[in-house]
C-alpha positions in Angstrom: 6.0 10.0 2.3 3.6 7.4 1.0 0.3 8.1 0.6 -0.3 5.2 2.8 1.0 3.2 6.0 0.8 -0.8 5.8 0.6 -2.7 8.7 1.0 -6.7 8.2 0.2 -8.8 10.8 0.7 -13.1 10.6 -2.2 -14.4 12.1 -0.4 -17.9 13.0 -3.6 -20.1 12.4 -2.5 -22.0 9.5 -5.2 -20.5 7.1 -3.1 -19.2 3.7 -5.8 -16.9 3.3 -5.0 -13.4 2.9 -7.3 -10.6 4.7 -7.3 -6.7 3.9 -8.5 -3.8 6.1 -8.5 -0.2 5.0 -9.1 2.7 7.6 -9.0 6.7 6.5 -9.9 8.7 9.1 -12.0 12.4 8.9 -9.1 14.0 9.1 -8.3 13.5 5.4 -11.8 14.4 4.4 -15.3 14.4 4.2 -17.1 10.8 2.8 -16.9 11.3 -0.9 -13.1 11.8 -0.5 -12.6 8.8 2.3 -14.7 6.7 0.2 -12.7 7.7 -3.0 -9.5 6.8 -1.4 -11.0 3.5 0.0 -11.9 2.5 -3.3 -8.3 3.0 -4.6 -7.3 1.2 -2.4 -9.1 -2.4 -3.1 -8.2 -1.6 -6.6 -4.5 -2.1 -5.5 -4.9 -4.7 -3.7 -7.2 -6.3 -6.2 -3.8 -6.1 -8.3 -1.0 -6.5 -5.7 -1.9 -8.7 -3.0 -2.5 -12.0 -4.6 0.8 -12.2 -6.3 2.8 -10.2 -3.5 1.1 -10.5 -0.3 2.3 -12.1 2.8 0.2 -15.5 3.2 -2.0 -16.1 6.2 -1.4 -12.8 6.7 -3.9 -9.6 7.7 -2.7 -6.5 5.9 -4.4 -3.1 6.9 -3.9 -0.1 4.3 -4.3 3.3 6.4 -5.3 6.4 4.6 -3.0 9.6 4.2 -3.4 12.8 3.5 -2.0 13.1 -0.1 -3.1 9.8 -1.2 -6.0 10.7 -3.1 -4.9 13.6 -5.3 -1.5 10.8 -5.9 -1.3 9.5 -9.0 -2.3 6.0 -9.3 0.9 4.5 -10.7 2.9 6.2 -7.9 0.6 4.7 -5.2 0.8 1.0 -7.1 5.0 1.6 -7.1 5.0 2.5 -3.7 2.8 -0.4 -2.2 4.2 -2.8 -4.3 7.8 -1.7 -2.7 6.4 -2.0 0.7 5.2 -5.2 -0.1 8.8 -5.9 -1.3 10.2 -5.2 1.4 7.6 -7.0 3.5 8.9 -10.4 1.8 12.5 -9.7 2.6 
């Protein structure tokens, strides 16, 4: 099971900008843990969204338990796989 849930919704307003939202609940851990997870998600988004994200859509990453302990390369491959499924 991936360390996140990815939700994507096309805005349909003609603006090609990709937007990102990140949410991590208190169930995941304290503020330090949640902020670490958000930093990792922002780094992943900077890395992958410009080339593989949906143009003109809102992307929301929801943190799951175990996402903080996951290897960054594994999280990156999971997000790349999720975005590739989105393009199909």
